[in-house]
Rosetta silent file (secondary structure, phi, psi, omega in degrees, C-alpha in Angstrom):
SEQUENCE: MRPHDSKGETHWCEQRPGRAFATAALDAGHTVVGTVRKPDQMTAFEQLAPDRAHARMLDVTDTDPVAPTVAAIENEMGAIDVLANNADPPEPAGAPRSG
SCORE:     score description
SCORE:     0.000 S_00000001
   1 L     0.000  143.836  175.687  153.086  200.322  -53.589 S_00000001
   2 L   -98.870  136.192 -179.775  153.848  200.548  -49.905 S_00000001
   3 L   -57.210  145.868  171.293  151.181  199.228  -47.509 S_00000001
   4 L    71.752  -16.315  178.746  148.959  201.736  -45.710 S_00000001
   5 L  -123.141   10.357  178.029  150.232  204.870  -47.460 S_00000001
   6 L  -111.004  148.277  178.972  149.465  204.084  -51.087 S_00000001
   7 E  -122.085  139.002  173.664  146.214  204.646  -52.851 S_00000001
   8 E  -127.106  155.215  173.968  144.943  202.869  -55.894 S_00000001
   9 E  -122.393  129.410 -179.869  141.821  203.418  -57.898 S_00000001
  10 E  -120.063  121.112  177.945  140.145  200.473  -59.531 S_00000001
  11 L   -84.642  147.921  177.716  137.378  201.032  -62.037 S_00000001
  12 L    57.075   46.863 -173.029  134.474  198.621  -62.316 S_00000001
  13 L   -72.624   -2.277  177.311  135.473  196.876  -59.119 S_00000001
  14 L   -83.238   -5.958 -177.611  132.242  194.897  -58.979 S_00000001
  15 L  -121.790  159.304  170.945  133.476  192.689  -61.825 S_00000001
  16 L   -74.568  149.652   -3.976  136.526  190.549  -62.482 S_00000001
  17 L   -86.491   -2.882 -179.340  139.409  191.377  -62.892 S_00000001
  18 H   -58.676  -42.054  178.909  138.866  194.735  -61.174 S_00000001
  19 H   -62.810  -42.646  179.244  137.403  193.074  -58.103 S_00000001
  20 H   -64.763  -41.168  178.137  140.363  190.666  -57.908 S_00000001
  21 H   -62.784  -47.071 -179.385  142.852  193.534  -58.269 S_00000001
  22 H   -62.631  -43.782 -179.718  141.094  195.574  -55.573 S_00000001
  23 H   -63.110  -43.293  179.102  140.882  192.600  -53.201 S_00000001
  24 H   -63.191  -41.796  179.200  144.571  191.778  -53.652 S_00000001
  25 H   -65.444  -41.871  177.690  145.559  195.400  -52.996 S_00000001
  26 H   -64.820  -42.478  178.824  143.358  195.540  -49.893 S_00000001
  27 H   -61.491  -28.259  179.384  144.751  192.210  -48.667 S_00000001
  28 L   -85.384   -0.970  176.325  148.242  193.692  -49.023 S_00000001
  29 L    96.533    7.742 -178.762  147.248  196.620  -46.809 S_00000001
  30 L   -84.258  161.371  171.755  146.715  199.291  -49.469 S_00000001
  31 E   -92.506  133.806 -177.529  143.939  201.858  -49.642 S_00000001
  32 E  -128.359  130.910  170.084  141.720  201.388  -52.688 S_00000001
  33 E  -104.559  114.932 -178.727  139.164  203.704  -54.234 S_00000001
  34 E  -112.803  141.537  177.807  136.932  201.591  -56.426 S_00000001
  35 E   -99.907  142.913  179.796  134.250  202.800  -58.760 S_00000001
  36 E  -133.509  163.570 -178.640  130.920  201.036  -59.074 S_00000001
  37 L  -103.750  -12.130 -176.058  127.821  201.626  -61.147 S_00000001
  38 L  -128.103  140.253 -177.069  125.114  200.727  -58.614 S_00000001
  39 H   -56.224  -39.035 -178.202  124.500  202.116  -55.098 S_00000001
  40 H   -67.123  -21.340  178.167  124.240  198.681  -53.453 S_00000001
  41 H   -75.762  -21.902  178.316  127.721  197.842  -54.758 S_00000001
  42 H   -62.493  -51.179 -179.012  129.195  200.758  -52.794 S_00000001
  43 H   -62.134  -44.571 -179.372  128.396  199.193  -49.431 S_00000001
  44 H   -59.979  -42.759  179.969  129.552  195.746  -50.531 S_00000001
  45 H   -66.647  -47.018 -177.334  132.887  197.127  -51.730 S_00000001
  46 H   -65.090  -25.052  177.413  133.492  199.254  -48.644 S_00000001
  47 L   -72.591  -14.142  177.963  132.793  196.269  -46.379 S_00000001
  48 L   -62.129  -36.771  178.458  135.836  194.505  -47.867 S_00000001
  49 L  -158.697   88.507 -169.915  138.086  196.723  -45.712 S_00000001
  50 L   -51.345  -30.512 -179.306  136.087  199.402  -43.878 S_00000001
  51 L   -93.459  -11.499 -172.762  139.018  201.771  -43.287 S_00000001
  52 L  -128.153  -10.832  178.215  140.733  201.301  -46.655 S_00000001
  53 E  -102.728  116.904 -176.667  138.074  200.458  -49.279 S_00000001
  54 E  -123.523  121.531 -177.530  136.332  203.576  -50.579 S_00000001
  55 E  -100.109  145.777  173.671  133.648  203.338  -53.271 S_00000001
  56 E  -132.762  140.074  175.225  132.586  206.020  -55.726 S_00000001
  57 E   -77.153  126.434  177.965  129.692  205.881  -58.167 S_00000001
  58 L  -166.351  130.486  171.846  131.005  206.235  -61.708 S_00000001
  59 L  -113.830  107.463 -173.245  130.170  204.824  -65.106 S_00000001
  60 L   -68.406   -5.781  173.368  133.189  205.568  -67.290 S_00000001
  61 L   -76.385  -15.306  172.445  131.049  205.344  -70.435 S_00000001
  62 L  -102.254   98.431 -169.851  129.693  208.741  -69.305 S_00000001
  63 L   -73.327  -21.772 -176.218  132.862  210.806  -69.623 S_00000001
  64 L   -57.095  -43.765 -177.823  131.567  214.074  -68.113 S_00000001
  65 L   -83.751   -2.475 -175.708  131.889  213.010  -64.427 S_00000001
  66 H   -63.406  -55.405 -177.254  135.265  211.259  -64.799 S_00000001
  67 H   -61.034  -45.025  177.810  137.568  214.286  -64.348 S_00000001
  68 H   -64.049  -34.250  178.362  135.581  215.763  -61.417 S_00000001
  69 H   -67.157  -44.831  177.838  135.496  212.357  -59.700 S_00000001
  70 H   -62.587  -42.680  179.040  139.256  211.899  -60.061 S_00000001
  71 H   -61.893  -41.208  179.075  139.833  215.462  -58.816 S_00000001
  72 H   -64.987  -40.255  177.981  137.608  214.835  -55.778 S_00000001
  73 H   -63.055  -46.716  179.996  139.484  211.623  -54.967 S_00000001
  74 H   -65.161  -36.417  178.186  142.846  213.381  -55.219 S_00000001
  75 H   -66.158  -40.283 -178.082  141.569  216.290  -53.126 S_00000001
  76 H   -77.558  -40.348 -168.697  140.286  213.938  -50.429 S_00000001
  77 H  -118.435   -8.322 -175.637  143.021  211.304  -50.410 S_00000001
  78 L    97.292 -176.048 -176.207  146.049  212.720  -52.204 S_00000001
  79 L   -60.627  145.434  176.138  147.629  211.675  -55.465 S_00000001
  80 L   -82.653  123.166 -179.287  146.572  208.394  -57.042 S_00000001
  81 L   -83.820  -37.055 -178.255  149.559  206.041  -57.105 S_00000001
  82 E  -135.912  133.916  176.050  148.044  203.297  -59.268 S_00000001
  83 E  -123.943  117.005  178.315  145.131  203.496  -61.678 S_00000001
  84 E  -112.774  106.184  178.682  143.709  200.249  -63.008 S_00000001
  85 L  -106.001  104.828 -175.188  141.048  200.870  -65.610 S_00000001
  86 L  -123.961   36.032  178.382  139.735  197.515  -66.688 S_00000001
  87 L   -57.969  135.227  179.416  136.271  198.285  -67.979 S_00000001
  88 L   -65.622  143.205  174.392  135.026  195.456  -70.154 S_00000001
  89 L   -68.510  155.764  178.344  134.744  196.219  -73.865 S_00000001
  90 L   -60.379  144.926  178.297  131.197  196.370  -75.228 S_00000001
  91 L  -115.698  150.312  179.707  129.733  193.014  -76.194 S_00000001
  92 L   -59.296  147.443  178.864  127.192  192.376  -78.951 S_00000001
  93 L   -54.249  133.880  178.595  123.557  192.378  -77.836 S_00000001
  94 L    85.922   -8.902  179.671  122.564  188.953  -76.549 S_00000001
  95 L   -75.151  143.578  177.628  126.158  187.774  -76.096 S_00000001
  96 L   -64.537  142.868 -178.627  126.933  186.138  -72.752 S_00000001
  97 L   -80.202  131.921  176.764  128.775  188.456  -70.362 S_00000001
  98 L   -77.361  156.027  176.786  132.348  187.524  -69.525 S_00000001
  99 L    82.409    0.000    0.000  133.455  187.498  -65.885 S_00000001
């Protein structure tokens, strides 16, 4: 990716390793569109780099909004250069959450 003209999308950016990937890309000067599941996480993510961190609400376990969300991102920002989908696998009920 080239700084300032590349876009990446990171799913579940409120958790590791998505958050670490997004932060590293932002630190390198890239634009990142990160998806979050809660409204308060949108502001926190966008504050990482106000001009280059863009949050979208999306829970990829609900597949219906995935394609329209990706299309809206591409329409607004251009083609996605890097897509990092690192959603955690489901864990058994009562199991401690990783990350």
